C-alpha positions in Angstrom: 10.5 24.4 -45.9 11.2 27.4 -43.8 11.9 28.1 -40.2 10.0 31.1 -38.8 12.0 33.1 -36.3 9.4 35.0 -34.3 10.2 34.4 -30.7 13.1 34.4 -28.3 13.7 33.0 -24.9 15.1 35.4 -22.3 16.1 34.9 -18.7 13.8 36.6 -16.2 15.1 38.3 -13.0 14.6 36.0 -10.1 14.8 32.9 -12.3 12.9 31.4 -15.1 12.7 31.9 -18.8 10.2 34.0 -20.7 9.3 33.8 -24.4 9.2 37.2 -26.0 9.3 38.8 -29.5 12.8 39.3 -30.8 14.5 42.6 -30.0 14.2 44.1 -33.5 11.7 43.7 -36.4 14.5 42.4 -38.7 15.1 39.7 -36.2 11.7 38.3 -37.2 12.4 36.4 -40.3 12.0 33.2 -42.4 15.0 31.0 -43.0 15.0 28.3 -45.7 16.1 24.9 -44.5 17.8 22.1 -46.4 16.2 18.7 -46.6 19.1 17.3 -44.6 18.3 19.8 -41.8 14.6 19.0 -41.9 15.5 15.3 -41.6 17.6 15.9 -38.5 14.9 18.0 -36.9 12.2 15.4 -37.7 14.4 12.7 -36.1 14.9 14.8 -33.0 11.2 15.6 -32.7 10.3 11.9 -33.0 12.2 11.3 -29.7 9.5 13.3 -27.9 6.6 14.0 -30.2 4.3 15.0 -27.3 6.4 18.1 -26.5 6.2 21.4 -28.2 9.9 22.2 -27.5 12.3 20.7 -30.0 15.3 20.5 -27.7 13.9 20.1 -24.1 15.9 20.0 -21.0 16.1 16.3 -19.9 15.6 17.5 -16.3 12.5 19.6 -16.7 11.3 18.7 -20.3 10.9 22.5 -20.6 13.2 25.1 -22.1 16.8 25.3 -21.2 18.0 28.3 -19.3 20.3 30.4 -21.5 23.2 29.8 -19.1 22.6 26.1 -19.3 23.0 26.2 -23.1 26.3 28.0 -22.7 27.5 25.5 -20.1 26.6 22.6 -22.3 28.4 24.2 -25.3 31.5 24.8 -23.1 31.4 21.2 -21.9 31.2 19.8 -25.5 34.2 22.0 -26.5 36.2 20.9 -23.5 35.5 17.2 -24.0 36.4 17.5 -27.6 39.7 19.2 -26.7 38.7 22.3 -28.6 39.5 25.9 -27.6 36.8 28.1 -26.1 34.6 29.9 -28.5 31.4 31.8 -27.7 28.1 30.6 -29.0 27.8 33.9 -30.9 31.0 33.0 -32.7 29.0 30.3 -34.5 27.0 33.0 -36.2 30.2 34.6 -37.4 31.5 31.2 -38.6 28.2 30.7 -40.5 28.4 34.1 -42.1 32.1 33.8 -43.0 31.6 30.3 -44.6 28.5 31.4 -46.5 30.2 34.5 -47.9 33.4 32.6 -48.8 31.3 30.0 -50.6 29.4 32.4 -52.8 26.2 33.1 -50.9 25.4 36.7 -51.7 25.6 39.3 -48.9 21.9 40.2 -49.0 20.9 36.6 -48.4 23.4 36.2 -45.5 22.2 39.5 -44.0 18.6 38.4 -44.1 19.4 35.0 -42.6 21.2 36.6 -39.7 18.4 39.1 -39.2 20.6 42.2 -39.9 18.9 45.5 -40.6 20.8 45.9 -43.9 23.5 44.2 -46.0 25.8 47.2 -45.3 26.0 46.1 -41.6 26.9 42.6 -42.7 29.5 43.9 -45.1 31.1 46.1 -42.4 31.1 43.2 -39.9 32.6 40.7 -42.3 35.0 43.0 -44.2 37.8 40.5 -43.8 35.8 38.0 -45.8 34.8 40.3 -48.6 38.3 41.7 -48.9 39.6 38.2 -49.5 36.8 37.5 -52.0 37.7 40.7 -53.9 41.3 39.6 -54.1 40.3 36.2 -55.4 38.0 37.9 -57.9 40.8 40.2 -59.1 43.1 37.1 -59.5 40.4 35.3 -61.5 39.7 38.3 -63.7 43.5 38.8 -64.2 43.8 35.2 -65.5 40.9 35.7 -67.7 42.2 38.9 -69.2 45.7 37.5 -69.4 44.5 34.5 -71.3 42.7 36.6 -73.9 45.3 39.3 -74.5 
């Protein structure tokens, strides 16, 4: 099953939230979801099947304001005793973990909605450098064992 990313919610001057197209064409994409993720989303949707919004605000049953999502995120971090991290840092964490665990850069790039894999490589150079060092060590062992 896939998730279609074709809309974004943006804050409107004077208050409110508006749904628009993502800012770039590459931001419009399909992302494959694991069965575990689908199960979690189905369970969440079952809590409020009459609503179109997957994660509604408990106050309005509508979309959260972007600032509210940030505030909730910060509250969760604080209550868990964790240091502050930006929501955007979660994208970096995903990309870093995916690359470190063998997901190819082209796939990571398309999931993130990057224009090209080169941008992803430049952004996550620290990960790919480490991976290259590990590859060199692996190949050194292989060559050393067969010499």
